[in-house]
C-alpha positions as a printed NumPy array, in Angstrom:
array([[ -7.073, 198.954,  -1.567],
       [ -7.604, 198.838,   2.191],
       [ -9.188, 201.887,   3.76 ],
       [ -7.197, 204.371,   5.851],
       [ -7.431, 204.481,   9.644],
       [ -7.122, 208.25 ,   9.935],
       [ -6.726, 211.361,   7.779],
       [ -4.4  , 214.289,   8.359],
       [ -5.135, 217.663,   6.797],
       [ -2.154, 220.019,   6.755],
       [  1.3  , 218.934,   5.657],
       [  3.566, 221.416,   7.393],
       [  6.308, 219.861,   9.513],
       [  4.027, 218.692,  12.359],
       [  1.432, 217.166,  10.043],
       [  4.019, 215.314,   7.977],
       [  5.834, 213.959,  11.009],
       [  2.645, 212.775,  12.726],
       [  1.644, 210.969,   9.527],
       [  5.042, 209.236,   9.364],
       [  4.826, 208.36 ,  13.082],
       [  1.383, 206.811,  12.606],
       [  2.631, 204.876,   9.589],
       [  5.564, 203.528,  11.626],
       [  3.065, 202.114,  14.132],
       [  1.057, 200.23 ,  11.514],
       [ -1.745, 202.7  ,  10.85 ],
       [ -2.746, 203.594,   7.32 ],
       [ -2.882, 207.391,   6.936],
       [ -4.556, 209.477,   4.228],
       [ -3.264, 213.019,   3.773],
       [ -4.489, 216.25 ,   2.202],
       [ -3.178, 219.8  ,   1.982],
       [ -4.915, 222.947,   0.794],
       [ -1.97 , 223.562,  -1.546],
       [ -2.425, 220.222,  -3.272],
       [  1.091, 220.101,  -4.753],
       [  2.389, 219.514,  -1.198],
       [  0.571, 216.167,  -1.14 ],
       [  2.489, 214.916,  -4.189],
       [  5.778, 216.325,  -2.874],
       [  5.29 , 214.527,   0.465],
       [  4.389, 211.213,  -1.195],
       [  7.4  , 211.445,  -3.507],
       [  9.683, 212.54 ,  -0.656],
       [  9.783, 211.428,   2.977],
       [  6.557, 209.371,   2.629],
       [  7.892, 207.352,  -0.316],
       [  7.703, 203.612,   0.344],
       [  5.167, 203.984,   3.164],
       [  1.469, 203.06 ,   3.387],
       [  0.53 , 206.763,   3.374],
       [ -1.946, 207.684,   0.633],
       [ -2.736, 211.129,  -0.737],
       [ -5.942, 212.882,  -1.718],
       [ -6.418, 215.904,  -3.962],
       [ -9.777, 216.957,  -2.544],
       [-11.638, 216.669,   0.74 ],
       [-14.259, 214.465,  -0.922],
       [-11.557, 212.054,  -2.055],
       [ -9.947, 212.146,   1.411],
       [-13.19 , 211.27 ,   3.214],
       [-13.812, 208.472,   0.721],
       [-10.512, 206.832,   1.673],
       [-11.456, 206.43 ,   5.349],
       [-12.952, 203.519,   7.266],
       [-15.87 , 204.295,   9.593],
       [-16.12 , 206.017,  11.965],
       [-14.03 , 208.446,   9.962],
       [-11.24 , 210.187,  11.872],
       [ -9.998, 213.457,  10.349],
       [ -7.185, 215.319,  12.104],
       [ -6.549, 218.988,  11.334],
       [ -2.93 , 220.135,  11.567],
       [ -3.543, 223.602,  10.163],
       [ -2.965, 227.161,  11.314],
       [ -5.028, 228.031,  14.385],
       [ -7.984, 230.376,  14.126],
       [-10.175, 230.799,  11.056],
       [ -8.571, 227.967,   8.995],
       [ -9.802, 225.434,  11.592],
       [-13.364, 226.794,  11.384],
       [-13.174, 226.844,   7.566],
       [-12.18 , 223.178,   7.366],
       [-14.851, 222.182,   9.895],
       [-17.496, 223.827,   7.688],
       [-16.154, 222.046,   4.6  ],
       [-15.981, 218.657,   6.335],
       [-19.412, 218.598,   8.016],
       [-21.407, 217.989,   4.794],
       [-19.023, 215.174,   3.822],
       [-19.169, 213.276,   7.112],
       [-21.798, 211.071,   8.771],
       [-23.073, 210.873,  12.361],
       [-20.418, 209.432,  14.658],
       [-17.478, 210.586,  12.503],
       [-14.747, 212.488,  14.327],
       [-13.014, 215.801,  13.6  ],
       [ -9.754, 216.318,  15.527],
       [ -7.917, 219.637,  15.923],
       [ -4.26 , 218.983,  16.741],
       [ -3.111, 222.608,  16.643],
       [ -2.483, 225.033,  19.508],
       [ -6.048, 226.356,  19.467],
       [ -7.465, 228.531,  22.2  ],
       [ -9.457, 226.339,  24.571],
       [-12.476, 228.654,  24.326],
       [-12.561, 228.099,  20.555],
       [-12.426, 224.348,  21.227],
       [-15.347, 224.574,  23.661],
       [-17.367, 226.433,  21.004],
       [-16.382, 224.009,  18.226],
       [-17.147, 220.911,  20.301],
       [-20.678, 222.149,  20.94 ],
       [-21.164, 223.117,  17.292],
       [-19.804, 219.885,  15.779],
       [-21.805, 217.755,  18.238],
       [-24.945, 219.673,  17.216],
       [-24.342, 218.322,  13.69 ],
       [-24.291, 214.74 ,  14.938],
       [-20.506, 214.444,  14.746],
       [-17.83 , 214.102,  17.438],
       [-14.975, 216.521,  18.124],
       [-11.573, 216.356,  19.777],
       [ -9.269, 219.276,  20.538],
       [ -5.866, 217.906,  21.456],
       [ -2.61 , 219.458,  22.515],
       [  0.44 , 217.929,  20.817],
       [  3.783, 218.813,  22.379],
       [  7.333, 217.947,  21.473],
       [  7.963, 219.949,  18.323],
       [  8.881, 218.281,  15.06 ],
       [ 11.038, 215.593,  16.702],
       [  8.275, 214.701,  19.148],
       [  5.694, 214.515,  16.378],
       [  7.941, 212.16 ,  14.428],
       [  9.11 , 209.838,  17.195],
       [  6.713, 210.284,  20.122],
       [  4.961, 213.443,  21.339],
       [  2.973, 214.166,  24.462],
       [ -0.699, 214.183,  23.441],
       [ -3.444, 215.827,  25.534],
       [ -6.916, 215.109,  24.047],
       [-10.237, 216.521,  25.183],
       [-13.669, 217.092,  23.64 ],
       [-16.45 , 214.555,  22.968],
       [-15.897, 211.621,  25.363],
       [-17.533, 209.215,  22.909],
       [-14.727, 209.922,  20.414],
       [-11.918, 208.798,  22.727],
       [-12.217, 204.993,  22.273],
       [-11.925, 205.485,  18.503],
       [ -8.68 , 207.485,  18.614],
       [ -7.119, 206.012,  21.771],
       [ -5.29 , 203.13 ,  20.024],
       [ -3.692, 205.491,  17.505],
       [ -2.799, 208.29 ,  19.9  ],
       [ -1.39 , 206.034,  22.616],
       [  0.62 , 204.052,  20.073],
       [  2.356, 207.111,  18.614],
       [  2.833, 208.972,  21.927],
       [  6.091, 209.041,  23.865],
       [  6.473, 206.337,  26.514],
       [  7.926, 206.614,  30.019],
       [ 10.225, 204.008,  31.55 ],
       [  7.458, 201.543,  32.44 ],
       [  5.965, 201.782,  28.947],
       [  3.042, 204.034,  29.897],
       [  2.064, 206.341,  27.015],
       [  2.305, 210.116,  27.489],
       [ -1.293, 210.395,  26.359],
       [ -4.623, 209.949,  28.094],
       [ -8.081, 211.471,  27.984],
       [ -8.077, 214.853,  29.723],
       [-11.73 , 215.846,  29.833],
       [-14.714, 217.306,  28.02 ],
       [-14.87 , 220.152,  25.473],
       [-11.803, 222.431,  25.824],
       [ -9.962, 220.543,  28.579],
       [ -7.259, 219.095,  26.321],
       [ -6.328, 222.424,  24.788],
       [ -6.519, 224.081,  28.213],
       [ -3.948, 221.661,  29.633],
       [ -1.741, 222.216,  26.58 ],
       [ -2.058, 225.976,  27.146],
       [ -0.933, 225.616,  30.773],
       [  1.896, 223.356,  29.578],
       [  3.029, 226.141,  27.253],
       [  2.782, 228.698,  30.056],
       [  5.027, 226.529,  32.236],
       [  7.342, 226.203,  29.229],
       [  7.575, 230.009,  29.089],
       [  8.502, 230.019,  32.789],
       [ 11.132, 227.296,  32.437],
       [ 12.748, 229.024,  29.464],
       [ 12.82 , 232.385,  31.242],
       [ 14.405, 230.827,  34.354],
       [ 17.114, 229.217,  32.246],
       [ 17.67 , 232.528,  30.484],
       [ 18.076, 234.316,  33.809],
       [ 20.589, 231.713,  35.013],
       [ 22.494, 232.115,  31.747],
       [ 22.444, 235.918,  32.098],
       [ 23.68 , 235.828,  35.704],
       [ 26.587, 233.6  ,  34.678],
       [ 27.375, 235.667,  31.578],
       [ 26.952, 239.182,  32.98 ],
       [ 27.738, 238.519,  36.641],
       [ 30.414, 235.832,  36.539],
       [ 31.796, 236.579,  33.077],
       [ 31.56 , 232.96 ,  31.926],
       [ 31.887, 232.105,  28.24 ],
       [ 29.274, 230.087,  26.366],
       [ 31.412, 226.885,  26.438],
       [ 31.947, 227.306,  30.186],
       [ 28.213, 227.71 ,  30.721],
       [ 27.533, 224.677,  28.557],
       [ 29.531, 222.61 ,  31.051],
       [ 27.46 , 224.022,  33.928],
       [ 24.199, 223.06 ,  32.22 ],
       [ 25.629, 219.617,  31.4  ],
       [ 26.262, 219.106,  35.122],
       [ 22.811, 220.401,  36.073],
       [ 21.263, 217.973,  33.601],
       [ 22.573, 215.087,  35.689],
       [ 20.793, 216.249,  38.843],
       [ 17.404, 217.575,  39.944],
       [ 17.174, 219.855,  36.91 ],
       [ 17.501, 216.957,  34.436],
       [ 15.159, 218.028,  31.626],
       [ 14.826, 218.558,  27.9  ],
       [ 15.227, 222.35 ,  28.121],
       [ 18.39 , 222.128,  30.254],
       [ 19.748, 219.544,  27.817],
       [ 19.169, 221.666,  24.716],
       [ 20.599, 224.736,  26.497],
       [ 23.772, 222.735,  27.08 ],
       [ 23.894, 221.927,  23.361],
       [ 23.092, 225.477,  22.215],
       [ 25.85 , 226.996,  24.351],
       [ 28.368, 224.495,  22.951],
       [ 27.427, 225.145,  19.317],
       [ 29.969, 227.097,  17.266],
       [ 29.324, 229.221,  14.19 ],
       [ 31.381, 228.799,  11.004],
       [ 34.097, 231.078,  12.41 ],
       [ 34.466, 228.903,  15.508],
       [ 32.761, 231.39 ,  17.855],
       [ 29.621, 230.576,  19.875],
       [ 26.549, 231.028,  17.699],
       [ 24.377, 232.036,  20.675],
       [ 26.447, 235.222,  21.1  ],
       [ 25.389, 236.333,  17.605],
       [ 21.638, 235.875,  18.048],
       [ 19.544, 239.039,  18.483],
       [ 18.075, 239.344,  21.993],
       [ 14.457, 239.851,  20.895],
       [ 12.126, 236.978,  21.799],
       [  8.943, 236.255,  19.902],
       [  5.813, 234.444,  21.036],
       [  2.74 , 232.81 ,  19.505],
       [  0.223, 233.672,  22.225],
       [ -0.267, 230.586,  24.39 ],
       [  1.708, 232.106,  27.267],
       [ -0.436, 235.225,  27.047],
       [ -3.617, 233.116,  27.014],
       [ -2.422, 231.378,  30.186],
       [ -1.952, 234.749,  31.887],
       [ -5.357, 236.004,  30.736],
       [ -7.043, 232.846,  32.032],
       [ -5.243, 233.251,  35.374],
       [ -6.506, 236.827,  35.669],
       [-10.034, 235.687,  34.79 ],
       [ -9.842, 232.925,  37.429],
       [ -8.193, 235.107,  40.091],
       [ -5.121, 232.831,  40.315],
       [ -1.732, 234.494,  41.095],
       [  0.203, 233.078,  38.137],
       [  2.991, 235.557,  38.809],
       [  6.025, 233.697,  37.488],
       [  4.543, 232.633,  34.174],
       [  3.126, 236.112,  33.565],
       [  6.546, 237.627,  34.285],
       [  8.054, 235.233,  31.742],
       [  5.563, 236.44 ,  29.117],
       [  6.243, 240.09 ,  29.977],
       [ 10.009, 239.49 ,  29.83 ],
       [  9.571, 238.555,  26.171],
       [  7.572, 241.75 ,  25.639],
       [ 10.39 , 243.762,  27.246],
       [ 12.972, 242.028,  25.066],
       [ 11.022, 243.151,  21.993],
       [ 11.706, 246.809,  22.9  ],
       [ 15.259, 246.458,  21.561],
       [ 15.627, 249.93 ,  20.06 ],
       [ 14.238, 251.574,  23.197],
       [ 16.565, 249.505,  25.365],
       [ 19.554, 250.555,  23.278],
       [ 18.579, 254.213,  23.764],
       [ 17.884, 253.727,  27.479],
       [ 21.255, 252.078,  28.005],
       [ 22.894, 255.378,  27.066],
       [ 20.849, 257.345,  29.605],
       [ 19.938, 255.133,  32.566],
       [ 22.592, 253.876,  34.939],
       [ 22.911, 251.06 ,  37.471],
       [ 25.535, 249.106,  39.393],
       [ 28.336, 247.197,  37.693],
       [ 27.126, 243.619,  37.139],
       [ 30.343, 241.803,  38.062],
       [ 29.781, 239.347,  40.929],
       [ 32.888, 238.907,  43.062],
       [ 33.745, 235.939,  45.236],
       [ 33.573, 232.186,  44.832],
       [ 32.115, 231.41 ,  41.399],
       [ 31.54 , 227.746,  42.192],
       [ 29.558, 228.61 ,  45.298],
       [ 27.383, 231.07 ,  43.363],
       [ 26.742, 228.517,  40.595],
       [ 25.735, 225.968,  43.234],
       [ 23.322, 228.526,  44.713],
       [ 22.037, 229.305,  41.238],
       [ 21.149, 225.657,  40.631],
       [ 19.029, 225.682,  43.8  ],
       [ 17.427, 229.005,  42.811],
       [ 16.398, 227.69 ,  39.394],
       [ 15.031, 224.493,  40.982],
       [ 12.99 , 226.337,  43.628],
       [ 11.628, 228.816,  41.066],
       [ 10.724, 225.959,  38.732],
       [  8.758, 224.38 ,  41.565],
       [  6.793, 227.619,  41.947],
       [  6.033, 227.697,  38.219],
       [  4.513, 224.216,  38.343],
       [  2.73 , 225.017,  41.594],
       [  1.053, 227.998,  39.966],
       [  0.229, 226.011,  36.818],
       [ -1.49 , 223.341,  38.901],
       [ -3.36 , 226.   ,  40.876],
       [ -4.698, 227.342,  37.584],
       [ -5.732, 223.897,  36.334],
       [ -7.572, 223.243,  39.596],
       [ -9.454, 226.546,  39.266],
       [-10.354, 225.801,  35.634],
       [-11.605, 222.325,  36.552],
       [-13.967, 223.911,  39.05 ],
       [-15.028, 226.65 ,  36.628],
       [-15.747, 224.315,  33.698],
       [-16.728, 221.179,  35.644],
       [-13.776, 219.13 ,  34.376],
       [-12.649, 216.048,  36.277],
       [ -8.904, 216.423,  35.751],
       [ -6.421, 213.725,  36.735],
       [ -3.536, 215.863,  38.012],
       [ -1.117, 212.987,  38.503],
       [ -2.026, 211.7  ,  35.05 ],
       [ -1.279, 215.117,  33.545],
       [  2.206, 215.03 ,  35.077],
       [  2.651, 211.565,  33.569],
       [  1.595, 212.863,  30.134],
       [  4.283, 215.532,  30.45 ],
       [  7.001, 213.071,  31.518],
       [  8.024, 212.291,  27.942],
       [  7.792, 213.707,  24.447],
       [  6.916, 217.269,  25.42 ],
       [  9.09 , 220.372,  25.716],
       [  8.818, 220.562,  29.532],
       [  9.622, 216.882,  30.09 ],
       [ 11.835, 216.36 ,  33.135],
       [ 12.511, 214.023,  36.057],
       [ 10.788, 216.664,  38.177],
       [  7.384, 215.606,  36.807],
       [  7.698, 212.133,  38.276],
       [  7.74 , 213.731,  41.721],
       [  4.534, 215.618,  40.918],
       [  2.882, 212.348,  39.863],
       [  3.987, 210.793,  43.191],
       [  2.59 , 213.776,  45.127],
       [ -0.888, 213.295,  43.622],
       [ -0.631, 209.527,  44.082],
       [ -0.084, 210.22 ,  47.793],
       [ -2.957, 212.687,  47.941],
       [ -5.309, 212.982,  44.916],
       [ -7.014, 215.954,  46.635],
       [ -3.759, 217.867,  47.165],
       [ -4.717, 221.555,  47.01 ],
       [ -1.213, 222.892,  46.389],
       [  2.099, 221.243,  45.484],
       [  3.901, 223.257,  48.165],
       [  1.848, 221.437,  50.797],
       [  3.124, 218.021,  49.711],
       [  5.767, 216.816,  52.209],
       [  8.39 , 216.162,  49.516],
       [  8.071, 219.571,  47.864],
       [  7.789, 221.436,  51.174],
       [ 11.086, 219.845,  52.207],
       [ 12.709, 220.565,  48.825],
       [ 11.82 , 224.247,  48.797],
       [ 12.909, 224.634,  52.406],
       [ 16.312, 223.164,  51.512],
       [ 16.7  , 225.452,  48.48 ],
       [ 15.393, 228.752,  49.806],
       [ 18.607, 230.024,  51.391],
       [ 20.458, 229.762,  48.075],
       [ 17.409, 231.127,  46.24 ],
       [ 17.368, 234.247,  48.428],
       [ 21.106, 234.794,  48.039],
       [ 20.859, 234.637,  44.247],
       [ 17.882, 237.003,  43.986],
       [ 19.477, 239.449,  46.453],
       [ 22.762, 239.417,  44.547],
       [ 20.964, 239.935,  41.222],
       [ 19.147, 242.97 ,  42.654],
       [ 22.386, 244.388,  44.098],
       [ 24.12 , 243.995,  40.74 ],
       [ 21.248, 245.291,  38.602],
       [ 20.814, 242.022,  36.694],
       [ 17.1  , 241.471,  35.94 ],
       [ 15.66 , 238.167,  37.183],
       [ 11.885, 238.762,  36.948],
       [ 10.934, 235.078,  37.03 ],
       [ 13.151, 234.092,  39.967],
       [ 12.259, 237.155,  42.012],
       [  8.509, 236.938,  41.354],
       [  8.602, 233.228,  42.225],
       [ 10.257, 234.054,  45.537],
       [  7.761, 236.847,  46.216],
       [  4.9  , 234.414,  45.565],
       [  6.422, 231.874,  47.957],
       [  6.826, 234.507,  50.679],
       [  3.249, 235.666,  50.143],
       [  1.755, 232.178,  50.098],
       [  3.527, 231.09 ,  53.292],
       [  2.372, 234.157,  55.273],
       [ -0.712, 233.902,  57.463],
       [ -1.044, 237.678,  57.258],
       [ -0.667, 240.025,  54.261],
       [ -1.242, 243.8  ,  53.932],
       [ -4.536, 243.329,  52.08 ],
       [ -6.363, 244.562,  55.209],
       [ -5.05 , 248.057,  54.511],
       [ -5.89 , 247.663,  50.825],
       [ -9.478, 246.762,  51.722],
       [ -9.714, 249.781,  54.017],
       [ -8.502, 252.002,  51.154],
       [-11.081, 250.508,  48.783],
       [-13.808, 251.087,  51.33 ],
       [-12.602, 254.654,  51.97 ],
       [-12.696, 255.813,  48.341],
       [-15.335, 253.506,  46.871],
       [-17.453, 252.076,  49.708],
       [-16.388, 248.59 ,  48.553],
       [-16.8  , 247.164,  52.1  ],
       [-14.55 , 244.761,  54.013],
       [-14.689, 241.678,  56.203],
       [-13.459, 241.606,  59.813],
       [-11.24 , 239.066,  61.574],
       [-13.492, 239.225,  64.639],
       [-16.668, 238.462,  62.66 ],
       [-17.829, 235.436,  60.618],
       [-16.513, 235.156,  57.043],
       [-18.989, 236.408,  54.48 ],
       [-20.186, 239.355,  56.581],
       [-19.312, 242.689,  54.969],
       [-18.937, 246.068,  56.69 ],
       [-18.61 , 249.671,  55.624],
       [-17.164, 252.573,  57.57 ],
       [-17.965, 256.245,  57.001],
       [-14.241, 257.138,  57.225],
       [-14.592, 260.903,  56.788],
       [-18.013, 261.545,  58.313],
       [-19.073, 262.916,  54.926],
       [-19.835, 259.578,  53.264],
       [-23.179, 257.825,  53.261],
       [-24.315, 254.309,  54.064],
       [-24.69 , 253.16 ,  50.425],
       [-22.065, 250.521,  49.524],
       [-20.715, 249.02 ,  46.344],
       [-21.365, 245.415,  45.338],
       [-18.774, 242.786,  46.226],
       [-16.735, 241.073,  43.479],
       [-15.609, 237.719,  44.833],
       [-12.379, 237.315,  42.802],
       [-10.685, 240.422,  44.159]])
């Protein structure tokens, strides 16, 4: 029997679908699951008639593989990944490769890469986006870790990845240690932002304009043919059109409490650590936290009052404005995500290909959209672009959209309809475009109560001053923290 090209450990939906995808592309896959009965069920079920082979122990699994052995973990993040690494190390030889395809925290991946390399093995931590359908028919794959491992997995990963129009795979090497999982984390943060923006547009149409789910489905169908053409707009169209068994929209029966798995939160924490104003994505994460307070919100709705939400006037005009507002806010979300990636590259000494990342996100992944092609073009024009808003195309686009964007946010505030993502995106834009902000007063306050010092506009940058504001303070000052 010929040896297998790669092993997959973990036969939940993602693991099974990746194995089937690899098989479709001519690779022989060996599979194992901690609950061994799942191996036999998979082989007798959807893997029947394929080249996929099963193993009932890790020793048997490793014995099925050609060298260098490639073992991909598709298991629950956290301790299970570490447990399998410990079990695999004694069974593998120098140059063999362990791959983590779950949504692991990038810091765990940095630690694991160093540890596995110290044992003479190679390690890859890779983001895999696209859900079960993407895993089966073509995901976006974002690998990072030991550079020496990449040539050995590149043919498999690029074969099974989604392809864009010119045939380019939505997969390329991202960078060392935790870079792959970091980019996947930022991807998920942007996903949070996109979903929240769509939810706010839906809420404005439902609460403000009184549109039904089928009417809103038609709006999203139209948007999906323009600048907002994307996977998330497409599925929103489908969700709003879906009827329950009684013929009524199913979406109207779903409890308004959103859950989360943590990657959005990790993105926000990293942004705070790096000193990057990731305002829109953080608001999207916090909006989910607010939604979880369902019982409190029910009680508050009986006590706290606000304006009536009905928006009068030309509905078509407002919907047209709303499309521009979502587009402009989406641009801010990606701008902030790229700002964070740039800061992380500097922090961890990663050489990230920003245009290439946009290309990897063009197909297969949850945030795939025509929008990403424009980001790729922006970095093709200027690989050293410091901020997407400074690219001529995006500067022009946001200028064209901002009037509508302001009208929508203002109307939402007037009508008491919460739009935390849209409004925080606009606030970021207005802050970023201002030469002057009120932080001079803030610095004076910090110096007044804590002797934290300040810089002056009439003195060279990097010189710090302290004022004895009350006449009772001394000359001793606090140390300066640079990311304030």
